[in-house]
HTML snippet that shows the backbone in 3Dmol.js (N, CA, C, O; Angstrom):
<script src="https://3Dmol.org/build/3Dmol-min.js"></script>
<div id="view" style="width:600px;height:400px;position:relative"></div>
<script>
const pdb = `
ATOM      1  N   MET A   1      -9.613  -1.143  13.614  1.00  0.00           N
ATOM      2  CA  MET A   1      -9.133  -2.215  12.770  1.00  0.00           C
ATOM      3  C   MET A   1      -9.753  -2.081  11.379  1.00  0.00           C
ATOM      4  O   MET A   1     -10.900  -1.659  11.237  1.00  0.00           O
ATOM      5  N   ASN A   2      -8.991  -2.439  10.375  1.00  0.00           N
ATOM      6  CA  ASN A   2      -9.442  -2.329   8.989  1.00  0.00           C
ATOM      7  C   ASN A   2      -9.523  -3.691   8.323  1.00  0.00           C
ATOM      8  O   ASN A   2      -8.797  -4.620   8.675  1.00  0.00           O
ATOM      9  N   ILE A   3     -10.410  -3.788   7.366  1.00  0.00           N
ATOM     10  CA  ILE A   3     -10.432  -4.931   6.462  1.00  0.00           C
ATOM     11  C   ILE A   3      -9.496  -4.567   5.320  1.00  0.00           C
ATOM     12  O   ILE A   3      -9.614  -3.485   4.743  1.00  0.00           O
ATOM     13  N   VAL A   4      -8.571  -5.453   4.989  1.00  0.00           N
ATOM     14  CA  VAL A   4      -7.573  -5.203   3.948  1.00  0.00           C
ATOM     15  C   VAL A   4      -7.882  -6.111   2.762  1.00  0.00           C
ATOM     16  O   VAL A   4      -7.788  -7.334   2.861  1.00  0.00           O
ATOM     17  N   ASP A   5      -8.256  -5.490   1.631  1.00  0.00           N
ATOM     18  CA  ASP A   5      -8.580  -6.239   0.415  1.00  0.00           C
ATOM     19  C   ASP A   5      -7.643  -5.839  -0.712  1.00  0.00           C
ATOM     20  O   ASP A   5      -7.533  -4.662  -1.057  1.00  0.00           O
ATOM     21  N   GLN A   6      -6.976  -6.823  -1.275  1.00  0.00           N
ATOM     22  CA  GLN A   6      -6.146  -6.569  -2.454  1.00  0.00           C
ATOM     23  C   GLN A   6      -7.091  -6.531  -3.651  1.00  0.00           C
ATOM     24  O   GLN A   6      -7.789  -7.506  -3.929  1.00  0.00           O
ATOM     25  N   ILE A   7      -7.110  -5.398  -4.359  1.00  0.00           N
ATOM     26  CA  ILE A   7      -8.041  -5.284  -5.485  1.00  0.00           C
ATOM     27  C   ILE A   7      -7.354  -5.394  -6.845  1.00  0.00           C
ATOM     28  O   ILE A   7      -8.014  -5.597  -7.864  1.00  0.00           O
ATOM     29  N   GLN A   8      -6.024  -5.259  -6.856  1.00  0.00           N
ATOM     30  CA  GLN A   8      -5.313  -5.386  -8.126  1.00  0.00           C
ATOM     31  C   GLN A   8      -3.832  -5.605  -7.858  1.00  0.00           C
ATOM     32  O   GLN A   8      -3.286  -5.101  -6.876  1.00  0.00           O
ATOM     33  N   VAL A   9      -3.185  -6.364  -8.746  1.00  0.00           N
ATOM     34  CA  VAL A   9      -1.733  -6.541  -8.707  1.00  0.00           C
ATOM     35  C   VAL A   9      -1.213  -6.293 -10.110  1.00  0.00           C
ATOM     36  O   VAL A   9      -1.678  -6.906 -11.071  1.00  0.00           O
ATOM     37  N   ASN A  10      -0.246  -5.389 -10.225  1.00  0.00           N
ATOM     38  CA  ASN A  10       0.409  -5.116 -11.499  1.00  0.00           C
ATOM     39  C   ASN A  10       1.851  -5.595 -11.398  1.00  0.00           C
ATOM     40  O   ASN A  10       2.566  -5.245 -10.459  1.00  0.00           O
ATOM     41  N   TYR A  11       2.268  -6.392 -12.364  1.00  0.00           N
ATOM     42  CA  TYR A  11       3.635  -6.915 -12.392  1.00  0.00           C
ATOM     43  C   TYR A  11       4.491  -6.011 -13.277  1.00  0.00           C
ATOM     44  O   TYR A  11       4.276  -5.917 -14.486  1.00  0.00           O
ATOM     45  N   LEU A  12       5.470  -5.344 -12.648  1.00  0.00           N
ATOM     46  CA  LEU A  12       6.408  -4.534 -13.414  1.00  0.00           C
ATOM     47  C   LEU A  12       7.470  -5.435 -14.027  1.00  0.00           C
ATOM     48  O   LEU A  12       7.871  -5.258 -15.177  1.00  0.00           O
ATOM     49  N   ARG A  13       7.910  -6.394 -13.244  1.00  0.00           N
ATOM     50  CA  ARG A  13       8.826  -7.465 -13.634  1.00  0.00           C
ATOM     51  C   ARG A  13       8.428  -8.670 -12.800  1.00  0.00           C
ATOM     52  O   ARG A  13       7.542  -8.574 -11.950  1.00  0.00           O
ATOM     53  N   ALA A  14       9.066  -9.787 -13.034  1.00  0.00           N
ATOM     54  CA  ALA A  14       8.711 -10.994 -12.286  1.00  0.00           C
ATOM     55  C   ALA A  14       8.882 -10.809 -10.780  1.00  0.00           C
ATOM     56  O   ALA A  14       8.145 -11.411  -9.999  1.00  0.00           O
ATOM     57  N   ASN A  15       9.831  -9.994 -10.368  1.00  0.00           N
ATOM     58  CA  ASN A  15      10.115  -9.820  -8.938  1.00  0.00           C
ATOM     59  C   ASN A  15       9.725  -8.449  -8.392  1.00  0.00           C
ATOM     60  O   ASN A  15      10.135  -8.090  -7.289  1.00  0.00           O
ATOM     61  N   ARG A  16       8.945  -7.683  -9.139  1.00  0.00           N
ATOM     62  CA  ARG A  16       8.498  -6.359  -8.696  1.00  0.00           C
ATOM     63  C   ARG A  16       7.026  -6.171  -9.033  1.00  0.00           C
ATOM     64  O   ARG A  16       6.605  -6.311 -10.182  1.00  0.00           O
ATOM     65  N   THR A  17       6.252  -5.849  -7.995  1.00  0.00           N
ATOM     66  CA  THR A  17       4.817  -5.666  -8.202  1.00  0.00           C
ATOM     67  C   THR A  17       4.319  -4.397  -7.536  1.00  0.00           C
ATOM     68  O   THR A  17       4.961  -3.835  -6.648  1.00  0.00           O
ATOM     69  N   ILE A  18       3.169  -3.971  -7.989  1.00  0.00           N
ATOM     70  CA  ILE A  18       2.436  -2.894  -7.336  1.00  0.00           C
ATOM     71  C   ILE A  18       1.066  -3.460  -6.983  1.00  0.00           C
ATOM     72  O   ILE A  18       0.317  -3.900  -7.855  1.00  0.00           O
ATOM     73  N   GLU A  19       0.754  -3.441  -5.700  1.00  0.00           N
ATOM     74  CA  GLU A  19      -0.534  -3.928  -5.231  1.00  0.00           C
ATOM     75  C   GLU A  19      -1.419  -2.729  -4.912  1.00  0.00           C
ATOM     76  O   GLU A  19      -0.982  -1.783  -4.257  1.00  0.00           O
ATOM     77  N   THR A  20      -2.649  -2.773  -5.372  1.00  0.00           N
ATOM     78  CA  THR A  20      -3.635  -1.768  -5.021  1.00  0.00           C
ATOM     79  C   THR A  20      -4.498  -2.381  -3.926  1.00  0.00           C
ATOM     80  O   THR A  20      -5.093  -3.442  -4.116  1.00  0.00           O
ATOM     81  N   ILE A  21      -4.563  -1.708  -2.778  1.00  0.00           N
ATOM     82  CA  ILE A  21      -5.226  -2.232  -1.592  1.00  0.00           C
ATOM     83  C   ILE A  21      -6.362  -1.307  -1.184  1.00  0.00           C
ATOM     84  O   ILE A  21      -6.187  -0.091  -1.105  1.00  0.00           O
ATOM     85  N   LEU A  22      -7.519  -1.889  -0.926  1.00  0.00           N
ATOM     86  CA  LEU A  22      -8.661  -1.146  -0.398  1.00  0.00           C
ATOM     87  C   LEU A  22      -8.766  -1.440   1.094  1.00  0.00           C
ATOM     88  O   LEU A  22      -8.880  -2.595   1.505  1.00  0.00           O
ATOM     89  N   LEU A  23      -8.727  -0.387   1.893  1.00  0.00           N
ATOM     90  CA  LEU A  23      -8.899  -0.502   3.341  1.00  0.00           C
ATOM     91  C   LEU A  23     -10.305  -0.043   3.690  1.00  0.00           C
ATOM     92  O   LEU A  23     -10.754   1.009   3.235  1.00  0.00           O
ATOM     93  N   THR A  24     -10.996  -0.834   4.498  1.00  0.00           N
ATOM     94  CA  THR A  24     -12.335  -0.489   4.949  1.00  0.00           C
ATOM     95  C   THR A  24     -12.366  -0.575   6.460  1.00  0.00           C
ATOM     96  O   THR A  24     -11.993  -1.595   7.039  1.00  0.00           O
ATOM     97  N   ASP A  25     -12.809   0.492   7.098  1.00  0.00           N
ATOM     98  CA  ASP A  25     -12.920   0.531   8.563  1.00  0.00           C
ATOM     99  C   ASP A  25     -13.990  -0.464   9.004  1.00  0.00           C
ATOM    100  O   ASP A  25     -15.098  -0.457   8.468  1.00  0.00           O
ATOM    101  N   THR A  26     -13.668  -1.319   9.974  1.00  0.00           N
ATOM    102  CA  THR A  26     -14.630  -2.318  10.435  1.00  0.00           C
ATOM    103  C   THR A  26     -15.754  -1.717  11.259  1.00  0.00           C
ATOM    104  O   THR A  26     -16.833  -2.305  11.336  1.00  0.00           O
ATOM    105  N   ILE A  27     -15.538  -0.565  11.878  1.00  0.00           N
ATOM    106  CA  ILE A  27     -16.568   0.102  12.682  1.00  0.00           C
ATOM    107  C   ILE A  27     -17.548   0.854  11.785  1.00  0.00           C
ATOM    108  O   ILE A  27     -18.762   0.787  11.979  1.00  0.00           O
ATOM    109  N   CYS A  28     -17.008   1.567  10.804  1.00  0.00           N
ATOM    110  CA  CYS A  28     -17.829   2.388   9.908  1.00  0.00           C
ATOM    111  C   CYS A  28     -17.452   2.044   8.472  1.00  0.00           C
ATOM    112  O   CYS A  28     -16.457   2.556   7.958  1.00  0.00           O
ATOM    113  N   SER A  29     -18.221   1.195   7.823  1.00  0.00           N
ATOM    114  CA  SER A  29     -17.877   0.722   6.484  1.00  0.00           C
ATOM    115  C   SER A  29     -17.896   1.832   5.430  1.00  0.00           C
ATOM    116  O   SER A  29     -17.461   1.613   4.300  1.00  0.00           O
ATOM    117  N   ASN A  30     -18.393   3.018   5.786  1.00  0.00           N
ATOM    118  CA  ASN A  30     -18.348   4.158   4.869  1.00  0.00           C
ATOM    119  C   ASN A  30     -16.946   4.739   4.769  1.00  0.00           C
ATOM    120  O   ASN A  30     -16.645   5.464   3.821  1.00  0.00           O
ATOM    121  N   LYS A  31     -16.088   4.432   5.729  1.00  0.00           N
ATOM    122  CA  LYS A  31     -14.708   4.916   5.710  1.00  0.00           C
ATOM    123  C   LYS A  31     -13.853   3.925   4.930  1.00  0.00           C
ATOM    124  O   LYS A  31     -13.664   2.780   5.341  1.00  0.00           O
ATOM    125  N   GLN A  32     -13.343   4.394   3.793  1.00  0.00           N
ATOM    126  CA  GLN A  32     -12.485   3.564   2.959  1.00  0.00           C
ATOM    127  C   GLN A  32     -11.313   4.378   2.447  1.00  0.00           C
ATOM    128  O   GLN A  32     -11.379   5.603   2.340  1.00  0.00           O
ATOM    129  N   LYS A  33     -10.254   3.679   2.136  1.00  0.00           N
ATOM    130  CA  LYS A  33      -9.052   4.328   1.622  1.00  0.00           C
ATOM    131  C   LYS A  33      -8.335   3.344   0.708  1.00  0.00           C
ATOM    132  O   LYS A  33      -8.306   2.144   0.982  1.00  0.00           O
ATOM    133  N   VAL A  34      -7.762   3.848  -0.368  1.00  0.00           N
ATOM    134  CA  VAL A  34      -6.949   3.036  -1.265  1.00  0.00           C
ATOM    135  C   VAL A  34      -5.488   3.407  -1.041  1.00  0.00           C
ATOM    136  O   VAL A  34      -5.138   4.586  -0.986  1.00  0.00           O
ATOM    137  N   VAL A  35      -4.634   2.382  -0.912  1.00  0.00           N
ATOM    138  CA  VAL A  35      -3.189   2.594  -0.804  1.00  0.00           C
ATOM    139  C   VAL A  35      -2.502   1.696  -1.828  1.00  0.00           C
ATOM    140  O   VAL A  35      -3.108   0.769  -2.365  1.00  0.00           O
ATOM    141  N   TYR A  36      -1.237   1.982  -2.086  1.00  0.00           N
ATOM    142  CA  TYR A  36      -0.463   1.256  -3.085  1.00  0.00           C
ATOM    143  C   TYR A  36       0.801   0.731  -2.432  1.00  0.00           C
ATOM    144  O   TYR A  36       1.478   1.447  -1.694  1.00  0.00           O
ATOM    145  N   ILE A  37       1.114  -0.534  -2.712  1.00  0.00           N
ATOM    146  CA  ILE A  37       2.310  -1.153  -2.144  1.00  0.00           C
ATOM    147  C   ILE A  37       3.239  -1.533  -3.285  1.00  0.00           C
ATOM    148  O   ILE A  37       2.864  -2.276  -4.192  1.00  0.00           O
ATOM    149  N   TYR A  38       4.456  -1.011  -3.225  1.00  0.00           N
ATOM    150  CA  TYR A  38       5.503  -1.416  -4.157  1.00  0.00           C
ATOM    151  C   TYR A  38       6.270  -2.539  -3.481  1.00  0.00           C
ATOM    152  O   TYR A  38       6.838  -2.345  -2.406  1.00  0.00           O
ATOM    153  N   ASN A  39       6.291  -3.704  -4.097  1.00  0.00           N
ATOM    154  CA  ASN A  39       6.923  -4.893  -3.542  1.00  0.00           C
ATOM    155  C   ASN A  39       8.142  -5.228  -4.396  1.00  0.00           C
ATOM    156  O   ASN A  39       8.013  -5.563  -5.574  1.00  0.00           O
ATOM    157  N   TYR A  40       9.323  -5.136  -3.794  1.00  0.00           N
ATOM    158  CA  TYR A  40      10.569  -5.444  -4.487  1.00  0.00           C
ATOM    159  C   TYR A  40      11.095  -6.782  -3.990  1.00  0.00           C
ATOM    160  O   TYR A  40      11.587  -6.882  -2.866  1.00  0.00           O
ATOM    161  N   GLU A  41      10.996  -7.792  -4.810  1.00  0.00           N
ATOM    162  CA  GLU A  41      11.535  -9.128  -4.563  1.00  0.00           C
ATOM    163  C   GLU A  41      11.017  -9.791  -3.294  1.00  0.00           C
ATOM    164  O   GLU A  41      11.660 -10.704  -2.777  1.00  0.00           O
ATOM    165  N   GLY A  42       9.883  -9.357  -2.785  1.00  0.00           N
ATOM    166  CA  GLY A  42       9.289 -10.001  -1.630  1.00  0.00           C
ATOM    167  C   GLY A  42       9.968  -9.734  -0.307  1.00  0.00           C
ATOM    168  O   GLY A  42       9.647 -10.368   0.698  1.00  0.00           O
ATOM    169  N   TYR A  43      10.911  -8.794  -0.294  1.00  0.00           N
ATOM    170  CA  TYR A  43      11.550  -8.467   0.982  1.00  0.00           C
ATOM    171  C   TYR A  43      11.705  -6.973   1.223  1.00  0.00           C
ATOM    172  O   TYR A  43      12.292  -6.570   2.227  1.00  0.00           O
ATOM    173  N   HIS A  44      11.199  -6.161   0.340  1.00  0.00           N
ATOM    174  CA  HIS A  44      11.233  -4.712   0.548  1.00  0.00           C
ATOM    175  C   HIS A  44       9.912  -4.130   0.056  1.00  0.00           C
ATOM    176  O   HIS A  44       9.584  -4.212  -1.128  1.00  0.00           O
ATOM    177  N   TYR A  45       9.173  -3.551   0.970  1.00  0.00           N
ATOM    178  CA  TYR A  45       7.837  -3.035   0.666  1.00  0.00           C
ATOM    179  C   TYR A  45       7.769  -1.550   0.995  1.00  0.00           C
ATOM    180  O   TYR A  45       8.214  -1.117   2.058  1.00  0.00           O
ATOM    181  N   ARG A  46       7.210  -0.776   0.074  1.00  0.00           N
ATOM    182  CA  ARG A  46       6.968   0.645   0.310  1.00  0.00           C
ATOM    183  C   ARG A  46       5.471   0.891   0.128  1.00  0.00           C
ATOM    184  O   ARG A  46       4.875   0.460  -0.859  1.00  0.00           O
ATOM    185  N   ILE A  47       4.873   1.590   1.093  1.00  0.00           N
ATOM    186  CA  ILE A  47       3.438   1.867   1.038  1.00  0.00           C
ATOM    187  C   ILE A  47       3.241   3.332   0.673  1.00  0.00           C
ATOM    188  O   ILE A  47       3.798   4.222   1.316  1.00  0.00           O
ATOM    189  N   PHE A  48       2.447   3.574  -0.362  1.00  0.00           N
ATOM    190  CA  PHE A  48       2.176   4.921  -0.844  1.00  0.00           C
ATOM    191  C   PHE A  48       0.714   5.269  -0.630  1.00  0.00           C
ATOM    192  O   PHE A  48      -0.168   4.425  -0.791  1.00  0.00           O
ATOM    193  N   GLU A  49       0.466   6.524  -0.266  1.00  0.00           N
ATOM    194  CA  GLU A  49      -0.891   6.982   0.002  1.00  0.00           C
ATOM    195  C   GLU A  49      -1.679   7.268  -1.269  1.00  0.00           C
ATOM    196  O   GLU A  49      -2.908   7.194  -1.273  1.00  0.00           O
ATOM    197  N   ASN A  50      -0.973   7.592  -2.342  1.00  0.00           N
ATOM    198  CA  ASN A  50      -1.680   7.890  -3.592  1.00  0.00           C
ATOM    199  C   ASN A  50      -0.829   7.525  -4.793  1.00  0.00           C
ATOM    200  O   ASN A  50       0.375   7.299  -4.674  1.00  0.00           O
ATOM    201  N   VAL A  51      -1.464   7.472  -5.940  1.00  0.00           N
ATOM    202  CA  VAL A  51      -0.794   7.046  -7.164  1.00  0.00           C
ATOM    203  C   VAL A  51       0.235   8.071  -7.639  1.00  0.00           C
ATOM    204  O   VAL A  51       1.187   7.706  -8.329  1.00  0.00           O
ATOM    205  N   ILE A  52       0.065   9.325  -7.289  1.00  0.00           N
ATOM    206  CA  ILE A  52       1.034  10.362  -7.686  1.00  0.00           C
ATOM    207  C   ILE A  52       2.372  10.122  -7.011  1.00  0.00           C
ATOM    208  O   ILE A  52       3.414  10.192  -7.662  1.00  0.00           O
ATOM    209  N   GLU A  53       2.359   9.836  -5.700  1.00  0.00           N
ATOM    210  CA  GLU A  53       3.609   9.559  -4.987  1.00  0.00           C
ATOM    211  C   GLU A  53       4.256   8.289  -5.519  1.00  0.00           C
ATOM    212  O   GLU A  53       5.478   8.223  -5.650  1.00  0.00           O
ATOM    213  N   LEU A  54       3.453   7.289  -5.823  1.00  0.00           N
ATOM    214  CA  LEU A  54       3.981   6.052  -6.413  1.00  0.00           C
ATOM    215  C   LEU A  54       4.627   6.338  -7.761  1.00  0.00           C
ATOM    216  O   LEU A  54       5.726   5.859  -8.038  1.00  0.00           O
ATOM    217  N   SER A  55       3.960   7.107  -8.588  1.00  0.00           N
ATOM    218  CA  SER A  55       4.499   7.472  -9.897  1.00  0.00           C
ATOM    219  C   SER A  55       5.801   8.250  -9.764  1.00  0.00           C
ATOM    220  O   SER A  55       6.754   8.003 -10.503  1.00  0.00           O
ATOM    221  N   ASN A  56       5.845   9.187  -8.824  1.00  0.00           N
ATOM    222  CA  ASN A  56       7.083   9.940  -8.585  1.00  0.00           C
ATOM    223  C   ASN A  56       8.219   9.007  -8.189  1.00  0.00           C
ATOM    224  O   ASN A  56       9.345   9.169  -8.658  1.00  0.00           O
ATOM    225  N   PHE A  57       7.937   8.039  -7.335  1.00  0.00           N
ATOM    226  CA  PHE A  57       8.940   7.059  -6.927  1.00  0.00           C
ATOM    227  C   PHE A  57       9.453   6.279  -8.134  1.00  0.00           C
ATOM    228  O   PHE A  57      10.661   6.118  -8.307  1.00  0.00           O
ATOM    229  N   LEU A  58       8.541   5.800  -8.959  1.00  0.00           N
ATOM    230  CA  LEU A  58       8.930   5.005 -10.123  1.00  0.00           C
ATOM    231  C   LEU A  58       9.708   5.818 -11.152  1.00  0.00           C
ATOM    232  O   LEU A  58      10.489   5.260 -11.924  1.00  0.00           O
ATOM    233  N   ASN A  59       9.500   7.122 -11.167  1.00  0.00           N
ATOM    234  CA  ASN A  59      10.192   8.008 -12.102  1.00  0.00           C
ATOM    235  C   ASN A  59      11.410   8.686 -11.489  1.00  0.00           C
ATOM    236  O   ASN A  59      11.932   9.652 -12.048  1.00  0.00           O
ATOM    237  N   ASP A  60      11.866   8.187 -10.344  1.00  0.00           N
ATOM    238  CA  ASP A  60      13.031   8.749  -9.644  1.00  0.00           C
ATOM    239  C   ASP A  60      12.874  10.227  -9.341  1.00  0.00           C
ATOM    240  O   ASP A  60      13.839  10.988  -9.409  1.00  0.00           O
ATOM    241  N   ASP A  61      11.673  10.627  -9.011  1.00  0.00           N
ATOM    242  CA  ASP A  61      11.380  12.005  -8.637  1.00  0.00           C
ATOM    243  C   ASP A  61      11.176  12.041  -7.120  1.00  0.00           C
ATOM    244  O   ASP A  61      11.217  10.999  -6.466  1.00  0.00           O
ATOM    245  N   ARG A  62      10.959  13.216  -6.567  1.00  0.00           N
ATOM    246  CA  ARG A  62      10.698  13.324  -5.132  1.00  0.00           C
ATOM    247  C   ARG A  62       9.380  12.649  -4.790  1.00  0.00           C
ATOM    248  O   ARG A  62       8.378  12.826  -5.482  1.00  0.00           O
ATOM    249  N   TYR A  63       9.395  11.881  -3.724  1.00  0.00           N
ATOM    250  CA  TYR A  63       8.194  11.155  -3.327  1.00  0.00           C
ATOM    251  C   TYR A  63       8.117  11.068  -1.809  1.00  0.00           C
ATOM    252  O   TYR A  63       9.101  11.288  -1.104  1.00  0.00           O
ATOM    253  N   GLU A  64       6.929  10.744  -1.329  1.00  0.00           N
ATOM    254  CA  GLU A  64       6.703  10.563   0.093  1.00  0.00           C
ATOM    255  C   GLU A  64       6.014   9.217   0.283  1.00  0.00           C
ATOM    256  O   GLU A  64       5.045   8.904  -0.408  1.00  0.00           O
ATOM    257  N   ILE A  65       6.519   8.430   1.219  1.00  0.00           N
ATOM    258  CA  ILE A  65       5.904   7.135   1.496  1.00  0.00           C
ATOM    259  C   ILE A  65       5.245   7.177   2.862  1.00  0.00           C
ATOM    260  O   ILE A  65       5.637   7.957   3.730  1.00  0.00           O
ATOM    261  N   LEU A  66       4.234   6.327   3.046  1.00  0.00           N
ATOM    262  CA  LEU A  66       3.601   6.203   4.357  1.00  0.00           C
ATOM    263  C   LEU A  66       4.498   5.402   5.292  1.00  0.00           C
ATOM    264  O   LEU A  66       4.704   5.782   6.445  1.00  0.00           O
ATOM    265  N   LYS A  67       5.030   4.290   4.787  1.00  0.00           N
ATOM    266  CA  LYS A  67       5.817   3.398   5.622  1.00  0.00           C
ATOM    267  C   LYS A  67       6.622   2.453   4.736  1.00  0.00           C
ATOM    268  O   LYS A  67       6.277   2.227   3.576  1.00  0.00           O
ATOM    269  N   GLU A  68       7.699   1.905   5.299  1.00  0.00           N
ATOM    270  CA  GLU A  68       8.540   0.927   4.623  1.00  0.00           C
ATOM    271  C   GLU A  68       8.705  -0.288   5.521  1.00  0.00           C
ATOM    272  O   GLU A  68       8.854  -0.154   6.736  1.00  0.00           O
ATOM    273  N   TYR A  69       8.678  -1.475   4.923  1.00  0.00           N
ATOM    274  CA  TYR A  69       8.823  -2.718   5.688  1.00  0.00           C
ATOM    275  C   TYR A  69       9.679  -3.713   4.927  1.00  0.00           C
ATOM    276  O   TYR A  69       9.856  -3.606   3.713  1.00  0.00           O
ATOM    277  N   SER A  70      10.208  -4.683   5.661  1.00  0.00           N
ATOM    278  CA  SER A  70      10.985  -5.744   5.034  1.00  0.00           C
ATOM    279  C   SER A  70      10.234  -7.080   5.039  1.00  0.00           C
ATOM    280  O   SER A  70      10.741  -8.079   4.530  1.00  0.00           O
ATOM    281  N   THR A  71       9.026  -7.097   5.613  1.00  0.00           N
ATOM    282  CA  THR A  71       8.202  -8.312   5.584  1.00  0.00           C
ATOM    283  C   THR A  71       6.759  -7.947   5.244  1.00  0.00           C
ATOM    284  O   THR A  71       6.295  -6.847   5.545  1.00  0.00           O
ATOM    285  N   ASP A  72       6.065  -8.882   4.615  1.00  0.00           N
ATOM    286  CA  ASP A  72       4.665  -8.626   4.299  1.00  0.00           C
ATOM    287  C   ASP A  72       3.804  -8.638   5.554  1.00  0.00           C
ATOM    288  O   ASP A  72       2.748  -8.005   5.579  1.00  0.00           O
ATOM    289  N   THR A  73       4.232  -9.344   6.593  1.00  0.00           N
ATOM    290  CA  THR A  73       3.506  -9.348   7.864  1.00  0.00           C
ATOM    291  C   THR A  73       3.464  -7.942   8.457  1.00  0.00           C
ATOM    292  O   THR A  73       2.418  -7.492   8.926  1.00  0.00           O
ATOM    293  N   GLY A  74       4.596  -7.255   8.433  1.00  0.00           N
ATOM    294  CA  GLY A  74       4.653  -5.877   8.916  1.00  0.00           C
ATOM    295  C   GLY A  74       3.732  -4.967   8.131  1.00  0.00           C
ATOM    296  O   GLY A  74       3.060  -4.111   8.706  1.00  0.00           O
ATOM    297  N   VAL A  75       3.698  -5.145   6.829  1.00  0.00           N
ATOM    298  CA  VAL A  75       2.836  -4.332   5.955  1.00  0.00           C
ATOM    299  C   VAL A  75       1.375  -4.505   6.342  1.00  0.00           C
ATOM    300  O   VAL A  75       0.666  -3.522   6.558  1.00  0.00           O
ATOM    301  N   TYR A  76       0.924  -5.753   6.431  1.00  0.00           N
ATOM    302  CA  TYR A  76      -0.487  -6.002   6.681  1.00  0.00           C
ATOM    303  C   TYR A  76      -0.900  -5.689   8.113  1.00  0.00           C
ATOM    304  O   TYR A  76      -2.057  -5.346   8.354  1.00  0.00           O
ATOM    305  N   ASN A  77       0.013  -5.800   9.059  1.00  0.00           N
ATOM    306  CA  ASN A  77      -0.275  -5.345  10.426  1.00  0.00           C
ATOM    307  C   ASN A  77      -0.466  -3.831  10.446  1.00  0.00           C
ATOM    308  O   ASN A  77      -1.386  -3.327  11.091  1.00  0.00           O
ATOM    309  N   TYR A  78       0.401  -3.108   9.739  1.00  0.00           N
ATOM    310  CA  TYR A  78       0.296  -1.648   9.649  1.00  0.00           C
ATOM    311  C   TYR A  78      -1.024  -1.237   8.991  1.00  0.00           C
ATOM    312  O   TYR A  78      -1.726  -0.357   9.489  1.00  0.00           O
ATOM    313  N   LEU A  79      -1.353  -1.882   7.867  1.00  0.00           N
ATOM    314  CA  LEU A  79      -2.578  -1.527   7.152  1.00  0.00           C
ATOM    315  C   LEU A  79      -3.830  -1.848   7.966  1.00  0.00           C
ATOM    316  O   LEU A  79      -4.825  -1.127   7.883  1.00  0.00           O
ATOM    317  N   GLY A  80      -3.787  -2.904   8.734  1.00  0.00           N
ATOM    318  CA  GLY A  80      -4.923  -3.272   9.567  1.00  0.00           C
ATOM    319  C   GLY A  80      -5.221  -2.246  10.637  1.00  0.00           C
ATOM    320  O   GLY A  80      -6.368  -2.093  11.056  1.00  0.00           O
ATOM    321  N   ASP A  81      -4.179  -1.532  11.086  1.00  0.00           N
ATOM    322  CA  ASP A  81      -4.332  -0.538  12.158  1.00  0.00           C
ATOM    323  C   ASP A  81      -4.306   0.908  11.656  1.00  0.00           C
ATOM    324  O   ASP A  81      -4.471   1.827  12.458  1.00  0.00           O
ATOM    325  N   LEU A  82      -4.106   1.135  10.365  1.00  0.00           N
ATOM    326  CA  LEU A  82      -3.999   2.489   9.827  1.00  0.00           C
ATOM    327  C   LEU A  82      -5.289   3.274  10.049  1.00  0.00           C
ATOM    328  O   LEU A  82      -6.370   2.812   9.686  1.00  0.00           O
ATOM    329  N   GLU A  83      -5.174   4.442  10.636  1.00  0.00           N
ATOM    330  CA  GLU A  83      -6.339   5.304  10.831  1.00  0.00           C
ATOM    331  C   GLU A  83      -6.449   6.273   9.664  1.00  0.00           C
ATOM    332  O   GLU A  83      -5.447   6.790   9.171  1.00  0.00           O
ATOM    333  N   PHE A  84      -7.669   6.507   9.235  1.00  0.00           N
ATOM    334  CA  PHE A  84      -7.899   7.446   8.138  1.00  0.00           C
ATOM    335  C   PHE A  84      -9.301   8.022   8.260  1.00  0.00           C
ATOM    336  O   PHE A  84     -10.163   7.483   8.953  1.00  0.00           O
ATOM    337  N   SER A  85      -9.498   9.131   7.565  1.00  0.00           N
ATOM    338  CA  SER A  85     -10.818   9.771   7.566  1.00  0.00           C
ATOM    339  C   SER A  85     -11.516   9.457   6.258  1.00  0.00           C
ATOM    340  O   SER A  85     -10.912   8.910   5.335  1.00  0.00           O
ATOM    341  N   THR A  86     -12.786   9.806   6.184  1.00  0.00           N
ATOM    342  CA  THR A  86     -13.575   9.509   4.967  1.00  0.00           C
ATOM    343  C   THR A  86     -13.104  10.336   3.811  1.00  0.00           C
ATOM    344  O   THR A  86     -13.645  10.224   2.711  1.00  0.00           O
TER     345      THR A  86
END
`;
const viewer = $3Dmol.createViewer("view");
viewer.addModel(pdb, "pdb");
viewer.setStyle({}, {cartoon: {color: "spectrum"}});
viewer.zoomTo();
viewer.render();
</script>
């Protein structure tokens, strides 16, 4: 299980945001990861592993996402269980 902390929100428009999220492993607090969530109108969320993939998405270039959701509950459940290495 991870601790999910929102560390920054950037507003692209009133209905589009980019959230920067810090994930911290509850077992080993030395394990941390930053992910980025593109939120479109509060009903379409894309989770990116790094800022390069997010930038590619915003520039209509090839990109890779970790996961896509239609609710914020799904996003935060996924982030709470996401496994990662140091």
